[in-house]
N, C-alpha and C positions, 0 to 999 in steps of 0.2 A: 504494500500500500504506500503510495507516494506521499511524502510529507513536505510541506512548504514551511520552512522554519523562519520564525520571527522572534525577536526579543521583545517581550511584551512591554507596552507602555504601562504607566503606573495605574491608571484608572480609566474612566470614561472621559472622552474629550468633548468639551463644548466647543467644537470647531478646532480640533487638533487631532493627533494621530492615535488611534487605538490599534496597537500593533501586538499581535500574539502569534502563536504557532499554529499553522493550519494542519489538519489531518484529514483522513478520508472519512466516509460515512460511518456513523455509529452503528456497531453491530453488537448483538448479544454475546457476552463473554461466557455465560454459563447457561446450561439448559435446565438445571434443577434449582429450585428455590425452596427454602425451608418453610415450614408452616407459619412461623411467626411473621415472615415477610408478607405472605399472602393475607394474613390477618390485618396487618397494617395497611395493605393496599385496599382491603375491604373497608377499613375505617375511613380511608381517604374517599372512597366511592360513596360511603354513607354521608359524609360531611358535604361532599360536592352536591349530592342530590338534595340534601336538606337546604343548602344555600339556594339552589335553583328554585326550590318549591316555596320557601318561606321568607326569603330576604325581602325587605320593605319595597325594593324596586326590582324590576326584571333585570337580570344580569346577562351579559354576553358569555356564552359557554367558552368560546375560544379565549377571550381575555382572562376568564377565570382560571382556566387550565394553565395558560402561559404565566399568570401571576403565581400560581402554585409551584410551577417548575422553577421560576426565578427565585422564589422564596427559599426553595431547597438549596439552590446553588449559592445564593448570596450568604446563606448561613454558614457556608464552609470557610470562606475567606473573602477579602475585599475585591478580588480579581476574577472570581468565578461568577458567571451570570448567563442568562438566557438571551439570545439574540433573535429578536423577531425578524420577519422578512425585511422590514425597513432598516433596522439596526444592522443586520447582516450586510445589506447592500451598502449602507453608509460606511461600514468598516472597510469593505473591499475598495471603495472609492477613495477613502482617506489615505490608504497606503500608497496610492499612486501619486500623491503630492499636491492635489488641487481640490478644494472643497469650500463650502460656505460655512461661516461661523464667526466666532470672536477671536480665536487663536489662543486658547488656553487649554492646558491639560489639568483636569481636576480629579480628585479622589474624595473619599469621605472619611472623616475622623470624628468620633464621638457624636455622630448624627449630623455633623456640619459638613458643608461642601468646602473642601480645601483646595486652593490653587497650588498645584505642584510646580508648574512653570508656565509663564507666558511665552509665546513663540515670537521670535524677532520679527519686527516690521509688520505686525498684525494690529488690528484695532485695539485689542486688549493691552498689548505692550505699549502702544502709543498713548493709551488712556491712563497709563500708570499702574496697571495691575502688577503685583509682585508675587514671587514665589512665597508661599507661607500665608498668604491672605486667606481669610474665610469669607465666603459669600453667604450672607444670611437671608437676603431678600432679592427677589427679581420683580421689578416694577411695583415695589411696595408689598408684594405677596411673600410671606415667610416660606422658606424651604424646609423648615423643621418638620420632621415626620415623614418626609419623602425619601424614597430610596434614591440612589445616585442616578439611575436612568431617568426617573421621573423629574429630578431636579434639573438634569441636563436638558430634558425636553422643554422645560420652562425657558431655557436660555436660547433655544433654537428659534429661528424665524426667517422671514424673507430677507434676502440681501438688500441692503440699503435702509432697512428699518432700524429704529433706535431701541435700545434696551437700557434700563436703569438698574444697576446692581448695587446692593448695599454691602460695604466691606468692613470687616473687623480686622484690624492690623495690630500686631504686637508693637507696643511703643506709642500707639495713638490713644488718646484719652477717651475717645468715643467713636462710634461707627460713622462712616461717611459714604456718600453716594458717588458713583461714577456713571456717566452716560456714555454709552458706546454704540457706534453705528456698525451693524453687522456688514460683513463684506465677504467676497470670495477670497479664500485664503490660498494663495499660491506660495508654497514653501520655497524659500531660497535656501537650499539645503547646505551649501558651502559658500562662504564669503572669505576672501583673502585680503590682506593688507600688508604693507611692509612698514616696520618700525625700526629705523636705523638699518641694521643688517639682518634683522630677524624677520622671518616670514610668519605671519599669524594666519592660522587656518581655523576659521570659525565654522564648526559643524553644528547645525541647529536641530537636525533630526536624522534618522536612519530610514530612508525609504528607497524605492527602486533606483533612484538617481544618485544616491550619495557617493558611492565609490567612483563611478565614472566622472561625476562632477569634481570630486576631490582631486582625481588624477589630472584633469584638464586645468583646473584652477591653480593647482600647485605648480604645474609646469609653466604656466603663464607667469606666476609670481616669481619663480626662480629666474626666468628670462628677464623680467622687469628689474630684478635686483642685480643683473649683470652676470648671471651664471651661478652655479652651485658653489664655486670657489669664493664668491663674494658674500655668500650667506653664512652667518655664524650659528644659525640654529632655527628651530621651528617651534612655535607655540601652537598646540592643539587645544583650542578653546571649546570645551564641552559644557560650559555653564548653561543651566536651564535647558539642557537637551533631555527630553523626556523618554527617549528610547526609539524603538522602531524595529526594523527587520533584523533578525539574528544573522542572516547571511551577510548583510551589509556591515554589521559590527565586526564579524569575523574577517571580512575582506579589508576593512580599514585597519584593524590590528595587524593583519598579515602584511599590509603595505609598509610597515615600519619594523617588522621582525624577520629575521633570517631563518629561524628554526624554533622548535619547541612548542609546547601546548599554548593554545590561546584561551580556550574555555572548555569546561566539561559540564554535562548535566547529569544528575542522578535522580532517578524516579523511584517509584515504590518497589520495583523489582530490579535486582542487580543487572539483569541482562538488558534492561532498557537504558542503561547508562550510555552516554555518547561523549565523544571527545573530538576536538578539532585542533589540528596542528598547523603551524606556519610553514610556508614554502620559502625557499631562498629568494632573496631580493628585498632591498630596502630603498624606497623612493627617496628617503632623506639622505642616503649614502652615509649613514653613520653619524651625521651631524647631531649635535646635542638637541634634546627635545624637552619641553615642559608641557605637561598636561594641566589645564585649568579646569577645576570642577567646583560645584557648590551644591547646596541642598536641593536644587532643581535638576541635578544630573542624575539620571536614573536608568536602570535596566540596560539597554544596549550601550549607553555611554559609560556605564559602570563596568561592563564587560571589557570595553576597549581600555579604560583606565587601569583596571586590574591587571590586564595582560602586560601593558607597557610598564607598570610599576613592578610587577613580580620579576620581569626579565631585566630590570634596571635599564630599560630603554628610555624612560622619561622620568623626570622629577615631577611629582604631583604637587601642585600648589592650589591653595584656595581653602574651602571649608568642606566638611564631611558630606558625602553624597547622600542621596535619598535612601538607598537600601532596599531597592526592589529587585530581589534576586530569585523570583519564582518564574517558572515557565508555564504559559498558558497554551493549551491546544484547542483550536477551534474545530469542533466536530459537527459537520452537517447532520441534522436529524430528520430533516425533510428537504425537499428540493429548494425551499426558500428560507428556512430557519436553521439555526445552529445553537450549540452551547459552547461557552468558553469556560474551560475547566483547567484548574491548576494541576499539572501532571509531574512536575519536577522542579529541582532547584539548580541555580547556576553556581559554579565554583570557579575561582580564579586558578591560574596554573599552579600556585603553591598549595591549593586545596582549601582556600578560604571561601566560606559561604558569604555571598553578598547580602543575603536576606536579613533585613532589619538592622544589620550592622553598617552597611554601606562601605564605601572606600574612604579610609582615613588619609588625608594628604601627608606627604613627606614634610611639607612646610605649611603650617596653618597661616593663612593670610585673610583677614576679614576685609570686606569692602567697606570703607568708612561711610557712615550715613551722611548724606549731603545736608548742609545747613538749610533750614527753611528760607524761602526767598525773602521774607520780611526781615529775618535776622541778618541775612547777608547785606540787605539794603541798608539796614540800620548802621552797619559798620562803614559809614562814609560812602555808601553805594558801592562798596567793593573797590574804591579807588584810593590811592595814596593821597595824603593831605598836601603834599608838595611834589613838584616834578624835578626839584633840584637834586643833583647827585652828590653823595658824600663819599669820603675816602673808604675804599674797600680793598685796595691792594697796593703794592709798590708802584705799579704803573700809574696810579692816580696822583702820586706825589709830584709836586711842581719841580721840574728840572731833573726828574729821574733819568738814569742812563738807559739808552736803548740797548736792546739785545741784537748785536750785529753778528753773532756767531752762528746763526742759522740762515739757510738759504730761503729765498722767496717760496720755493716749492715746499720746504719743510714747514714754513710758517703757515702756508695755506692748508697743509694737512692737519696741523695743530688746531687751526680755526674750525675746520670741518669736523674734527673729532669733538671739539667743544660744543658745536651746534647739535651734534647727535646726543650728547649728554644732556644738554638743555631741553631737547625735544622729549627725551624720556622723562625728565623732571616735570615737564608740562603735562605729559601723559598721565602722571600720577593724579592730577586734578580731575581728569576725565575718567580714568579707569585704573585705580590703584593696583588691583590684582594683576592686570595685564602688564603694567609698568614693572612690577616686581618680577614677573616671568621673563620679560625682556632683559632685565638686569642680570638674572641668573644665567641666561644664554651668553651674555657678554663675558661673565666670569668663566664659564666653561670653555668658551672660545679662546680666552686668553691663556688657558691651560692646555690648549690644543687637544681637547677631549674628543674621542671618537668612540662610538658605541661598540665597535669591533674589538676594542682593547679591554673591555670589561671582562675579567676572568669569570669562568663558569662558577667558581666557588663563591662568588659574590652575589649570585642569583639564587633566590629561594625557590624559584619555579621548578616544578618537576618537568622534565623534558623527555624522558624515556618511556619504555614500555612498562616499567615498574609503576609509573603514575596511573596508567590505565587499569592495571591489576588492583592497585590500591584503591582506586575509585569504586571498584565493585565490592570490596570487602568492608568498606567503612560504613 
């Protein structure tokens, strides 16, 4: 039976990617059932008939049965659920990268709808929605008491229509409203930029286009930088990346690894365990790498981060990732509907489970909270009180000697290097975590670091057949 593998996104998307693992049609695994199971099924049938006959209003039989199935599945864990014909079609559309919505990945925590991550360049991100926010109301209507699918349905609507959501945010004294205009969400899966001599690879999700786009955009950025010899390293930015297709996560990891395990899954039965290994070839040619993560990095992005961290291929910077380390299999049960069922857990090459623990950065770097606009304006409008320059170095002293021991070419190089340092310092105001990552690459480049020189003894990752055997016995 052919499997289409995906690394599940965290929850249900209100206009983002719900990515899980596809499987073939559901079939009966056992022919015999014990008497107690039949008794419980009889109980369900009796309750079903009682509701049909005596409920205060007439009920739709199909909706009643679907609700019962969904209740059974959602009682297992936050990621198992029933996919009606519409939900199933929506999920298949979303993995292809273009859909309508707000652009947020949401889950449920203590009965509240929690934003796992807003997607770059979407209405939600532009409106100021942040990872960790709780959505309590939609258009003034409370979401309390609704399951996740019902809450998400409240947030869906025609493209171009407005929606008002009420946000609870840690650090804010009271809830506040945001008005967002729904739009067609076209994911820009990979964006690149050059900071000094560092190439920044921003990966927003893992869909059908991710690896191909990464390869194209990376080659273009290297060319723009003047060739690989001019690049001192790569920043792989996976912040607020909610996950996506498993095969894409494996390919992205493989793009920077020459060998060894990338990820393994372990299910209920030892024989169902699977393992994926890297093939020779490193797109970054051994150049230093930094992986950036935060609490919105989940599932597929955690798989990539875990693989690069365990193989000492990248230094991980930022804050702890979300910790979504379970595998969901989408099993069609009719021609139009399916169930999404948790069937396994992910493990990093060293055997760490991602589930609930997440990926801990090698270097924890918090993103500073920006000052409120009114506070910044209060400080002289953010402008200095004088434009006069005061003494700051020897060169500022009246009559100071010139340095005539260097050539014009050397002076020009010094000035260019100074501009790069100043640019990174300015970047700290825009994105402190990214500036930190760029500084790390500068330091590794100064030491002439290359991934190929890292000894195998320094890598905690299992890379041989023993790892596969161990995965089946643990």
